ROBATOR-30608 format. One line per 10 residues: number of its first residue (from 1); their letters; for each residue y, z, x of C-alpha. Coordinates in nm, 3 decimals. Each point is the difference from the previous one (the first is absolute). Example, Ala and Ser with C-alpha at 12.3 -4.5 7.8 and 13.67 -1.06 7.14 Angstrom:
ROBATOR-30608
1	AS	-0.450:0.780:1.230; 0.344:-0.066:0.137 .
END
This chain:
ROBATOR-30608
1	MSGRTILADT	-0.829:0.291:-2.766; -0.285:-0.191:-0.167; 0.048:-0.374:0.074; 0.282:0.071:0.247; -0.216:0.088:0.301; -0.356:0.012:0.106; 0.046:0.348:0.143; -0.041:0.196:-0.322; 0.058:-0.013:-0.370; 0.213:0.318:0.008 .
11	FALITGRSKI	0.213:0.189:0.242; 0.076:0.367:-0.061; 0.294:0.139:0.185; 0.023:0.377:0.024; 0.248:0.228:0.174; -0.077:0.335:0.143; 0.259:0.256:0.110; -0.170:0.067:0.345; -0.280:-0.132:0.213; -0.212:0.293:-0.116 .
21	QTRAISDAIV	0.059:-0.103:-0.360; -0.082:-0.369:0.067; -0.327:0.099:0.150; -0.076:0.232:-0.291; 0.082:-0.280:-0.246; -0.221:-0.242:0.203; -0.280:0.248:0.001; 0.005:0.046:-0.370; 0.013:-0.380:-0.055; -0.297:-0.061:0.225 .
31	DRAEAEGFPV	-0.203:0.297:-0.143; 0.058:-0.112:-0.359; -0.073:-0.372:0.069; -0.337:0.100:0.163; -0.080:0.241:-0.273; 0.049:-0.280:-0.256; -0.208:-0.239:0.205; 0.267:-0.219:0.147; -0.049:-0.102:0.361; 0.274:0.093:0.242 .
41	TRVEGYNEGT	0.007:-0.295:0.234; 0.244:0.145:0.257; 0.258:0.265:0.055; 0.282:-0.075:0.256; 0.285:0.219:0.131; -0.155:0.331:-0.105; 0.067:0.168:0.338; 0.358:-0.087:0.013; 0.045:0.073:-0.375; 0.326:-0.185:-0.043 .
51	WILIDLGHVI	-0.166:-0.319:-0.158; -0.356:0.034:-0.113; -0.176:-0.299:-0.133; -0.308:0.032:-0.213; -0.192:-0.318:-0.067; -0.203:0.031:-0.320; -0.078:-0.368:-0.023; 0.202:-0.133:-0.297; 0.240:0.285:0.034; 0.189:0.085:0.322 .
61	VHVFTADQRQ	0.182:0.335:-0.003; 0.296:0.069:0.235; 0.092:0.361:0.046; 0.340:0.037:0.173; 0.238:0.266:0.116; 0.335:-0.069:-0.163; 0.145:-0.133:0.324; -0.278:-0.242:0.058; 0.000:-0.126:-0.352; 0.377:-0.062:0.019 .
71	FYNLERLWAE	-0.031:-0.175:0.340; -0.289:-0.230:-0.094; 0.129:-0.054:-0.350; -0.326:-0.179:-0.121; 0.153:-0.025:-0.350; 0.251:-0.255:0.142; -0.278:-0.214:0.138; -0.172:-0.016:-0.334; 0.322:-0.002:-0.213; -0.121:-0.284:-0.232 .
81	VEKRQAQSS	-0.324:0.185:-0.088; -0.003:0.204:-0.315; 0.049:0.373:0.080; -0.137:0.287:-0.207; 0.128:0.351:0.046; -0.275:0.265:-0.031; 0.091:0.337:-0.141; -0.112:0.298:0.211; -0.183:0.267:-0.190 .
END
């Protein structure tokens, strides 16, 4: 994303299997970011749990349920930007 938008250098797109899982993923990301000293600027959509946005400054994390990720299809919006697939551990 760097050089393509002023919003962030990196977008992370994550899919959870349920609203409960998206909230758990978001909690883990926020907890880890804070523990590592990264400021969490804002969290949006947590109560609904279908699309949670976590603003970490240079990184914006989107945690979706599968239906919401497919519906909004952010990958299409940023199709020309280099994509990197992370391996889950």
